mmCIF file as gemmi writes it, N, C-alpha and C atoms, coordinates in Angstrom:
data_model
loop_
_atom_site.group_PDB
_atom_site.id
_atom_site.type_symbol
_atom_site.label_atom_id
_atom_site.label_alt_id
_atom_site.label_comp_id
_atom_site.label_asym_id
_atom_site.label_entity_id
_atom_site.label_seq_id
_atom_site.pdbx_PDB_ins_code
_atom_site.Cartn_x
_atom_site.Cartn_y
_atom_site.Cartn_z
_atom_site.occupancy
_atom_site.B_iso_or_equiv
_atom_site.pdbx_formal_charge
_atom_site.auth_seq_id
_atom_site.auth_asym_id
_atom_site.pdbx_PDB_model_num
ATOM 1 N N . UNK Axp A 1 ? 1.727 4.425 -16.483 1 0 ? 1 A 1
ATOM 2 C CA . UNK Axp A 1 ? 1.309 5.513 -14.969 1 0 ? 1 A 1
ATOM 3 C C . UNK Axp A 1 ? -0.122 5.342 -15.966 1 0 ? 1 A 1
ATOM 4 N N . UNK Axp A 2 ? -0.891 5.356 -15.835 1 0 ? 2 A 1
ATOM 5 C CA . UNK Axp A 2 ? -2.191 5.815 -15.529 1 0 ? 2 A 1
ATOM 6 C C . UNK Axp A 2 ? -2.743 7.164 -15.083 1 0 ? 2 A 1
ATOM 7 N N . UNK Axp A 3 ? -3.012 7.821 -15.178 1 0 ? 3 A 1
ATOM 8 C CA . UNK Axp A 3 ? -3.256 9.2 -14.957 1 0 ? 3 A 1
ATOM 9 C C . UNK Axp A 3 ? -4.905 9.77 -15.516 1 0 ? 3 A 1
ATOM 10 N N . UNK Axp A 4 ? -5.386 10.317 -14.525 1 0 ? 4 A 1
ATOM 11 C CA . UNK Axp A 4 ? -6.675 10.301 -14.182 1 0 ? 4 A 1
ATOM 12 C C . UNK Axp A 4 ? -7.321 11.451 -14.237 1 0 ? 4 A 1
ATOM 13 N N . UNK Axp A 5 ? -8.414 12.643 -14.544 1 0 ? 5 A 1
ATOM 14 C CA . UNK Axp A 5 ? -9.441 13.774 -13.803 1 0 ? 5 A 1
ATOM 15 C C . UNK Axp A 5 ? -10.362 13.47 -13.414 1 0 ? 5 A 1
ATOM 16 N N . UNK Axp A 6 ? -10.674 13.699 -12.669 1 0 ? 6 A 1
ATOM 17 C CA . UNK Axp A 6 ? -11.64 13.641 -11.471 1 0 ? 6 A 1
ATOM 18 C C . UNK Axp A 6 ? -12.414 14.628 -11.228 1 0 ? 6 A 1
ATOM 19 N N . UNK Axp A 7 ? -13.824 15.401 -10.852 1 0 ? 7 A 1
ATOM 20 C CA . UNK Axp A 7 ? -13.911 16.4 -10.111 1 0 ? 7 A 1
ATOM 21 C C . UNK Axp A 7 ? -14.795 16.004 -8.785 1 0 ? 7 A 1
ATOM 22 N N . UNK Axp A 8 ? -14.909 16.716 -8.434 1 0 ? 8 A 1
ATOM 23 C CA . UNK Axp A 8 ? -15.219 16.704 -6.628 1 0 ? 8 A 1
ATOM 24 C C . UNK Axp A 8 ? -16.878 16.21 -6.64 1 0 ? 8 A 1
ATOM 25 N N . UNK Axp A 9 ? -16.614 15.004 -6.237 1 0 ? 9 A 1
ATOM 26 C CA . UNK Axp A 9 ? -17.489 14.324 -6.031 1 0 ? 9 A 1
ATOM 27 C C . UNK Axp A 9 ? -17.364 12.825 -7.34 1 0 ? 9 A 1
ATOM 28 N N . UNK Axp A 10 ? -16.355 12.61 -7.768 1 0 ? 10 A 1
ATOM 29 C CA . UNK Axp A 10 ? -17.138 11.551 -9.247 1 0 ? 10 A 1
ATOM 30 C C . UNK Axp A 10 ? -15.569 10.711 -8.363 1 0 ? 10 A 1
ATOM 31 N N . UNK Axp A 11 ? -16.029 9.266 -9.086 1 0 ? 11 A 1
ATOM 32 C CA . UNK Axp A 11 ? -15.756 7.843 -8.491 1 0 ? 11 A 1
ATOM 33 C C . UNK Axp A 11 ? -14.454 7.532 -9.999 1 0 ? 11 A 1
ATOM 34 N N . UNK Axp A 12 ? -14.243 6.494 -8.779 1 0 ? 12 A 1
ATOM 35 C CA . UNK Axp A 12 ? -13.317 5.461 -10.353 1 0 ? 12 A 1
ATOM 36 C C . UNK Axp A 12 ? -13.052 3.697 -9.776 1 0 ? 12 A 1
ATOM 37 N N . UNK Axp A 13 ? -13.586 3.48 -10.358 1 0 ? 13 A 1
ATOM 38 C CA . UNK Axp A 13 ? -13.652 2.377 -10.021 1 0 ? 13 A 1
ATOM 39 C C . UNK Axp A 13 ? -12.16 0.517 -10.289 1 0 ? 13 A 1
ATOM 40 N N . UNK Axp A 14 ? -12.337 0.098 -9.57 1 0 ? 14 A 1
ATOM 41 C CA . UNK Axp A 14 ? -10.788 -0.275 -9.38 1 0 ? 14 A 1
ATOM 42 C C . UNK Axp A 14 ? -11.302 -1.646 -9.659 1 0 ? 14 A 1
ATOM 43 N N . UNK Axp A 15 ? -10.812 -2.426 -10.375 1 0 ? 15 A 1
ATOM 44 C CA . UNK Axp A 15 ? -10.937 -4.107 -10.497 1 0 ? 15 A 1
ATOM 45 C C . UNK Axp A 15 ? -12.006 -4.502 -10.492 1 0 ? 15 A 1
ATOM 46 N N . UNK Axp A 16 ? -13.484 -3.714 -10.223 1 0 ? 16 A 1
ATOM 47 C CA . UNK Axp A 16 ? -14.598 -3.972 -10.691 1 0 ? 16 A 1
ATOM 48 C C . UNK Axp A 16 ? -14.85 -3.817 -8.835 1 0 ? 16 A 1
ATOM 49 N N . UNK Axp A 17 ? -14.515 -3.824 -7.856 1 0 ? 17 A 1
ATOM 50 C CA . UNK Axp A 17 ? -14.773 -3.7 -6.399 1 0 ? 17 A 1
ATOM 51 C C . UNK Axp A 17 ? -14.298 -3.168 -5.063 1 0 ? 17 A 1
ATOM 52 N N . UNK Axp A 18 ? -13.791 -1.432 -5.643 1 0 ? 18 A 1
ATOM 53 C CA . UNK Axp A 18 ? -12.692 -0.61 -5.151 1 0 ? 18 A 1
ATOM 54 C C . UNK Axp A 18 ? -13.213 0.126 -5.723 1 0 ? 18 A 1
ATOM 55 N N . UNK Axp A 19 ? -13.943 1.28 -4.953 1 0 ? 19 A 1
ATOM 56 C CA . UNK Axp A 19 ? -14.025 2.742 -5.402 1 0 ? 19 A 1
ATOM 57 C C . UNK Axp A 19 ? -13.6 3.722 -4.866 1 0 ? 19 A 1
ATOM 58 N N . UNK Axp A 20 ? -12.372 4.332 -5.663 1 0 ? 20 A 1
ATOM 59 C CA . UNK Axp A 20 ? -11.534 5.504 -5.034 1 0 ? 20 A 1
ATOM 60 C C . UNK Axp A 20 ? -12.551 6.911 -5.609 1 0 ? 20 A 1
ATOM 61 N N . UNK Axp A 21 ? -12.698 7.544 -4.207 1 0 ? 21 A 1
ATOM 62 C CA . UNK Axp A 21 ? -13.75 8.338 -4.25 1 0 ? 21 A 1
ATOM 63 C C . UNK Axp A 21 ? -13.603 10.601 -4.565 1 0 ? 21 A 1
ATOM 64 N N . UNK Axp A 22 ? -13.153 11.139 -4.725 1 0 ? 22 A 1
ATOM 65 C CA . UNK Axp A 22 ? -12.875 12.775 -4.869 1 0 ? 22 A 1
ATOM 66 C C . UNK Axp A 22 ? -13.966 13.358 -3.849 1 0 ? 22 A 1
ATOM 67 N N . UNK Axp A 23 ? -13.618 13.67 -2.145 1 0 ? 23 A 1
ATOM 68 C CA . UNK Axp A 23 ? -14.463 14.165 -1.762 1 0 ? 23 A 1
ATOM 69 C C . UNK Axp A 23 ? -13.534 15.521 -1.418 1 0 ? 23 A 1
ATOM 70 N N . UNK Axp A 24 ? -12.392 15.678 -0.913 1 0 ? 24 A 1
ATOM 71 C CA . UNK Axp A 24 ? -12.659 17.309 -0.984 1 0 ? 24 A 1
ATOM 72 C C . UNK Axp A 24 ? -10.93 17.513 -1.672 1 0 ? 24 A 1
ATOM 73 N N . UNK Axp A 25 ? -11.071 18.887 -2.305 1 0 ? 25 A 1
ATOM 74 C CA . UNK Axp A 25 ? -9.873 19.761 -2.017 1 0 ? 25 A 1
ATOM 75 C C . UNK Axp A 25 ? -9.422 20.18 -1.819 1 0 ? 25 A 1
ATOM 76 N N . UNK Axp A 26 ? -8.534 21.308 -1.229 1 0 ? 26 A 1
ATOM 77 C CA . UNK Axp A 26 ? -7.769 22.683 -0.685 1 0 ? 26 A 1
ATOM 78 C C . UNK Axp A 26 ? -6.84 22.909 -0.252 1 0 ? 26 A 1
ATOM 79 N N . UNK Axp A 27 ? -6.625 23.784 -1.752 1 0 ? 27 A 1
ATOM 80 C CA . UNK Axp A 27 ? -5.784 23.715 -2.186 1 0 ? 27 A 1
ATOM 81 C C . UNK Axp A 27 ? -5.117 22.52 -2.641 1 0 ? 27 A 1
ATOM 82 N N . UNK Axp A 28 ? -3.451 22.814 -2.698 1 0 ? 28 A 1
ATOM 83 C CA . UNK Axp A 28 ? -2.548 21.676 -3.458 1 0 ? 28 A 1
ATOM 84 C C . UNK Axp A 28 ? -2.655 19.853 -2.566 1 0 ? 28 A 1
ATOM 85 N N . UNK Axp A 29 ? -3.849 20.321 -1.718 1 0 ? 29 A 1
ATOM 86 C CA . UNK Axp A 29 ? -4.67 18.592 -1.117 1 0 ? 29 A 1
ATOM 87 C C . UNK Axp A 29 ? -6.081 18.629 -1.199 1 0 ? 29 A 1
ATOM 88 N N . UNK Axp A 30 ? -5.304 17.332 -1.668 1 0 ? 30 A 1
ATOM 89 C CA . UNK Axp A 30 ? -6.689 16.618 -1.638 1 0 ? 30 A 1
ATOM 90 C C . UNK Axp A 30 ? -7.791 15.543 -1.174 1 0 ? 30 A 1
ATOM 91 N N . UNK Axp A 31 ? -9.014 15.47 -0.838 1 0 ? 31 A 1
ATOM 92 C CA . UNK Axp A 31 ? -9.02 14.447 0.119 1 0 ? 31 A 1
ATOM 93 C C . UNK Axp A 31 ? -9.916 12.842 -0.933 1 0 ? 31 A 1
ATOM 94 N N . UNK Axp A 32 ? -9.613 11.614 -0.854 1 0 ? 32 A 1
ATOM 95 C CA . UNK Axp A 32 ? -9.875 10.383 -1.522 1 0 ? 32 A 1
ATOM 96 C C . UNK Axp A 32 ? -10.241 9.542 -0.584 1 0 ? 32 A 1
ATOM 97 N N . UNK Axp A 33 ? -11.485 9.166 -0.663 1 0 ? 33 A 1
ATOM 98 C CA . UNK Axp A 33 ? -12.571 8.1 -0.042 1 0 ? 33 A 1
ATOM 99 C C . UNK Axp A 33 ? -12.14 7.014 -0.44 1 0 ? 33 A 1
ATOM 100 N N . UNK Axp A 34 ? -13.117 6.107 0.042 1 0 ? 34 A 1
ATOM 101 C CA . UNK Axp A 34 ? -12.456 4.182 -0.469 1 0 ? 34 A 1
ATOM 102 C C . UNK Axp A 34 ? -13.868 3.261 -0.306 1 0 ? 34 A 1
ATOM 103 N N . UNK Axp A 35 ? -13.969 2.364 -0.897 1 0 ? 35 A 1
ATOM 104 C CA . UNK Axp A 35 ? -14.835 0.797 -0.517 1 0 ? 35 A 1
ATOM 105 C C . UNK Axp A 35 ? -14.266 0.242 -0.56 1 0 ? 35 A 1
ATOM 106 N N . UNK Axp A 36 ? -13.567 -1.244 0.221 1 0 ? 36 A 1
ATOM 107 C CA . UNK Axp A 36 ? -12.66 -1.678 -0.192 1 0 ? 36 A 1
ATOM 108 C C . UNK Axp A 36 ? -13.766 -3.166 -0.017 1 0 ? 36 A 1
ATOM 109 N N . UNK Axp A 37 ? -13.454 -3.98 -0.68 1 0 ? 37 A 1
ATOM 110 C CA . UNK Axp A 37 ? -13.58 -5.622 0.45 1 0 ? 37 A 1
ATOM 111 C C . UNK Axp A 37 ? -12.691 -5.468 2.004 1 0 ? 37 A 1
ATOM 112 N N . UNK Axp A 38 ? -13.428 -6.355 2.466 1 0 ? 38 A 1
ATOM 113 C CA . UNK Axp A 38 ? -12.719 -6.355 3.666 1 0 ? 38 A 1
ATOM 114 C C . UNK Axp A 38 ? -11.74 -6.386 4.245 1 0 ? 38 A 1
ATOM 115 N N . UNK Axp A 39 ? -11.781 -7.538 3.178 1 0 ? 39 A 1
ATOM 116 C CA . UNK Axp A 39 ? -10.502 -8.753 2.826 1 0 ? 39 A 1
ATOM 117 C C . UNK Axp A 39 ? -8.466 -7.881 1.849 1 0 ? 39 A 1
ATOM 118 N N . UNK Axp A 40 ? -9.01 -6.796 1.511 1 0 ? 40 A 1
ATOM 119 C CA . UNK Axp A 40 ? -8.307 -5.635 0.946 1 0 ? 40 A 1
ATOM 120 C C . UNK Axp A 40 ? -7.609 -4.254 1.584 1 0 ? 40 A 1
ATOM 121 N N . UNK Axp A 41 ? -5.533 -4.25 1.378 1 0 ? 41 A 1
ATOM 122 C CA . UNK Axp A 41 ? -5.284 -3.355 2.825 1 0 ? 41 A 1
ATOM 123 C C . UNK Axp A 41 ? -4.715 -2.809 1.632 1 0 ? 41 A 1
ATOM 124 N N . UNK Axp A 42 ? -5.206 -1.387 2.37 1 0 ? 42 A 1
ATOM 125 C CA . UNK Axp A 42 ? -4.407 -0.277 1.812 1 0 ? 42 A 1
ATOM 126 C C . UNK Axp A 42 ? -3.753 0.625 2.414 1 0 ? 42 A 1
ATOM 127 N N . UNK Axp A 43 ? -2.959 1.549 1.688 1 0 ? 43 A 1
ATOM 128 C CA . UNK Axp A 43 ? -1.128 1.818 2.539 1 0 ? 43 A 1
ATOM 129 C C . UNK Axp A 43 ? -0.865 2.561 2.017 1 0 ? 43 A 1
ATOM 130 N N . UNK Axp A 44 ? -0.421 3.647 2.985 1 0 ? 44 A 1
ATOM 131 C CA . UNK Axp A 44 ? -0.188 4.761 1.917 1 0 ? 44 A 1
ATOM 132 C C . UNK Axp A 44 ? 0.978 4.612 1.331 1 0 ? 44 A 1
ATOM 133 N N . UNK Axp A 45 ? 1.918 4.861 0.251 1 0 ? 45 A 1
ATOM 134 C CA . UNK Axp A 45 ? 2.626 4.31 -0.779 1 0 ? 45 A 1
ATOM 135 C C . UNK Axp A 45 ? 4.197 3.827 0.528 1 0 ? 45 A 1
ATOM 136 N N . UNK Axp A 46 ? 4.765 5.165 0.963 1 0 ? 46 A 1
ATOM 137 C CA . UNK Axp A 46 ? 5.803 5.885 1.987 1 0 ? 46 A 1
ATOM 138 C C . UNK Axp A 46 ? 5.376 4.838 3.305 1 0 ? 46 A 1
ATOM 139 N N . UNK Axp A 47 ? 4.348 4.201 3.351 1 0 ? 47 A 1
ATOM 140 C CA . UNK Axp A 47 ? 4.449 3.378 5.062 1 0 ? 47 A 1
ATOM 141 C C . UNK Axp A 47 ? 4.2 1.456 3.751 1 0 ? 47 A 1
ATOM 142 N N . UNK Axp A 48 ? 3.667 1.58 3.08 1 0 ? 48 A 1
ATOM 143 C CA . UNK Axp A 48 ? 4.008 0.411 2.382 1 0 ? 48 A 1
ATOM 144 C C . UNK Axp A 48 ? 5.777 -0.211 1.868 1 0 ? 48 A 1
ATOM 145 N N . UNK Axp A 49 ? 6.535 1.408 1.244 1 0 ? 49 A 1
ATOM 146 C CA . UNK Axp A 49 ? 7.643 0.829 0.79 1 0 ? 49 A 1
ATOM 147 C C . UNK Axp A 49 ? 8.215 0.619 2.588 1 0 ? 49 A 1
ATOM 148 N N . UNK Axp A 50 ? 8.212 1.397 3.571 1 0 ? 50 A 1
ATOM 149 C CA . UNK Axp A 50 ? 8.617 1.084 4.672 1 0 ? 50 A 1
ATOM 150 C C . UNK Axp A 50 ? 8.998 -0.228 5.384 1 0 ? 50 A 1
ATOM 151 N N . UNK Axp A 51 ? 7.844 -0.692 4.95 1 0 ? 51 A 1
ATOM 152 C CA . UNK Axp A 51 ? 6.34 -3.051 5.304 1 0 ? 51 A 1
ATOM 153 C C . UNK Axp A 51 ? 7.61 -3.026 4.223 1 0 ? 51 A 1
ATOM 154 N N . UNK Axp A 52 ? 7.943 -3.338 3.475 1 0 ? 52 A 1
ATOM 155 C CA . UNK Axp A 52 ? 8.589 -4.121 2.46 1 0 ? 52 A 1
ATOM 156 C C . UNK Axp A 52 ? 9.997 -4.322 2.31 1 0 ? 52 A 1
ATOM 157 N N . UNK Axp A 53 ? 10.565 -2.724 3.159 1 0 ? 53 A 1
ATOM 158 C CA . UNK Axp A 53 ? 12.235 -2.867 3.593 1 0 ? 53 A 1
ATOM 159 C C . UNK Axp A 53 ? 12.182 -4.216 4.94 1 0 ? 53 A 1
ATOM 160 N N . UNK Axp A 54 ? 11.396 -3.648 5.48 1 0 ? 54 A 1
ATOM 161 C CA . UNK Axp A 54 ? 11.418 -4.29 6.306 1 0 ? 54 A 1
ATOM 162 C C . UNK Axp A 54 ? 11.376 -5.938 7.049 1 0 ? 54 A 1
ATOM 163 N N . UNK Axp A 55 ? 10.65 -5.721 6.063 1 0 ? 55 A 1
ATOM 164 C CA . UNK Axp A 55 ? 10.269 -7.309 5.504 1 0 ? 55 A 1
ATOM 165 C C . UNK Axp A 55 ? 11.212 -8.771 5.341 1 0 ? 55 A 1
ATOM 166 N N . UNK Axp A 56 ? 12.517 -7.53 4.305 1 0 ? 56 A 1
ATOM 167 C CA . UNK Axp A 56 ? 13.184 -7.622 3.767 1 0 ? 56 A 1
ATOM 168 C C . UNK Axp A 56 ? 14.175 -8.178 4.314 1 0 ? 56 A 1
ATOM 169 N N . UNK Axp A 57 ? 14.785 -7.144 4.98 1 0 ? 57 A 1
ATOM 170 C CA . UNK Axp A 57 ? 15.979 -7.383 6.252 1 0 ? 57 A 1
ATOM 171 C C . UNK Axp A 57 ? 14.741 -8.372 7.534 1 0 ? 57 A 1
ATOM 172 N N . UNK Axp A 58 ? 14.221 -8.676 6.972 1 0 ? 58 A 1
ATOM 173 C CA . UNK Axp A 58 ? 13.555 -9.719 8.375 1 0 ? 58 A 1
ATOM 174 C C . UNK Axp A 58 ? 14.036 -10.408 7.667 1 0 ? 58 A 1
ATOM 175 N N . UNK Axp A 59 ? 14.136 -10.972 6.62 1 0 ? 59 A 1
ATOM 176 C CA . UNK Axp A 59 ? 14.575 -12.328 5.427 1 0 ? 59 A 1
ATOM 177 C C . UNK Axp A 59 ? 15.785 -12.435 5.603 1 0 ? 59 A 1
ATOM 178 N N . UNK Axp A 60 ? 17.076 -11.361 5.925 1 0 ? 60 A 1
ATOM 179 C CA . UNK Axp A 60 ? 17.917 -11.434 5.467 1 0 ? 60 A 1
ATOM 180 C C . UNK Axp A 60 ? 18.264 -11.673 7.191 1 0 ? 60 A 1
ATOM 181 N N . UNK Axp A 61 ? 17.846 -11.084 7.904 1 0 ? 61 A 1
ATOM 182 C CA . UNK Axp A 61 ? 18.406 -11.88 9.451 1 0 ? 61 A 1
ATOM 183 C C . UNK Axp A 61 ? 18.541 -13.407 9.696 1 0 ? 61 A 1
ATOM 184 N N . UNK Axp A 62 ? 17.008 -13.736 9.007 1 0 ? 62 A 1
ATOM 185 C CA . UNK Axp A 62 ? 16.06 -15.155 9.148 1 0 ? 62 A 1
ATOM 186 C C . UNK Axp A 62 ? 17.061 -15.329 8.989 1 0 ? 62 A 1
ATOM 187 N N . UNK Axp A 63 ? 17.34 -15.689 7.567 1 0 ? 63 A 1
ATOM 188 C CA . UNK Axp A 63 ? 18.172 -16.708 6.806 1 0 ? 63 A 1
ATOM 189 C C . UNK Axp A 63 ? 19.515 -17.011 7.371 1 0 ? 63 A 1
ATOM 190 N N . UNK Axp A 64 ? 20.362 -15.763 8.073 1 0 ? 64 A 1
ATOM 191 C CA . UNK Axp A 64 ? 21.49 -15.584 8.715 1 0 ? 64 A 1
ATOM 192 C C . UNK Axp A 64 ? 21.325 -16.635 9.705 1 0 ? 64 A 1
ATOM 193 N N . UNK Axp A 65 ? 20.233 -15.969 10.563 1 0 ? 65 A 1
ATOM 194 C CA . UNK Axp A 65 ? 20.145 -16.856 12.079 1 0 ? 65 A 1
ATOM 195 C C . UNK Axp A 65 ? 20.184 -18.626 11.773 1 0 ? 65 A 1
ATOM 196 N N . UNK Axp A 66 ? 19.548 -18.969 10.128 1 0 ? 66 A 1
ATOM 197 C CA . UNK Axp A 66 ? 19.543 -20.167 9.924 1 0 ? 66 A 1
ATOM 198 C C . UNK Axp A 66 ? 21.083 -20.939 10.001 1 0 ? 66 A 1
ATOM 199 N N . UNK Axp A 67 ? 21.8 -19.905 8.827 1 0 ? 67 A 1
ATOM 200 C CA . UNK Axp A 67 ? 22.567 -20.917 8.652 1 0 ? 67 A 1
ATOM 201 C C . UNK Axp A 67 ? 23.166 -20.59 9.974 1 0 ? 67 A 1
ATOM 202 N N . UNK Axp A 68 ? 23.555 -19.789 10.86 1 0 ? 68 A 1
ATOM 203 C CA . UNK Axp A 68 ? 24.302 -19.416 12.549 1 0 ? 68 A 1
ATOM 204 C C . UNK Axp A 68 ? 24.262 -21.497 12.876 1 0 ? 68 A 1
ATOM 205 N N . UNK Axp A 69 ? 23.411 -22.067 12.888 1 0 ? 69 A 1
ATOM 206 C CA . UNK Axp A 69 ? 22.734 -23.072 13.291 1 0 ? 69 A 1
ATOM 207 C C . UNK Axp A 69 ? 23.48 -24.095 12.054 1 0 ? 69 A 1
ATOM 208 N N . UNK Axp A 70 ? 23.121 -24.221 11.337 1 0 ? 70 A 1
ATOM 209 C CA . UNK Axp A 70 ? 23.963 -25.655 10.179 1 0 ? 70 A 1
ATOM 210 C C . UNK Axp A 70 ? 25.33 -25.339 10.325 1 0 ? 70 A 1
ATOM 211 N N . UNK Axp A 71 ? 26.074 -24.2 10.815 1 0 ? 71 A 1
ATOM 212 C CA . UNK Axp A 71 ? 27.559 -23.719 10.806 1 0 ? 71 A 1
ATOM 213 C C . UNK Axp A 71 ? 27.668 -24.174 12.53 1 0 ? 71 A 1
ATOM 214 N N . UNK Axp A 72 ? 27.154 -24.133 13.599 1 0 ? 72 A 1
ATOM 215 C CA . UNK Axp A 72 ? 27.934 -25.039 14.453 1 0 ? 72 A 1
ATOM 216 C C . UNK Axp A 72 ? 27.557 -25.618 14.843 1 0 ? 72 A 1
ATOM 217 N N . UNK Axp A 73 ? 26.659 -27.331 13.91 1 0 ? 73 A 1
ATOM 218 C CA . UNK Axp A 73 ? 26.251 -28.539 14.335 1 0 ? 73 A 1
ATOM 219 C C . UNK Axp A 73 ? 27.267 -28.677 14.403 1 0 ? 73 A 1
């Protein structure tokens, strides 16, 4: 994992087209602003993890449904 230190108002550029800027610091909380292409997707990690898990479950359910069709032919 890469660790960077930034001061208020400073930015980090990722892949040449995503800017992450430290906008506000309050106690133990920071606010980060993002500028990115319209086709990019940005999710909080806990949301991303939930989406990945739901997709896995859907794929497993879909695969078992397909198997039922073959079994009952």
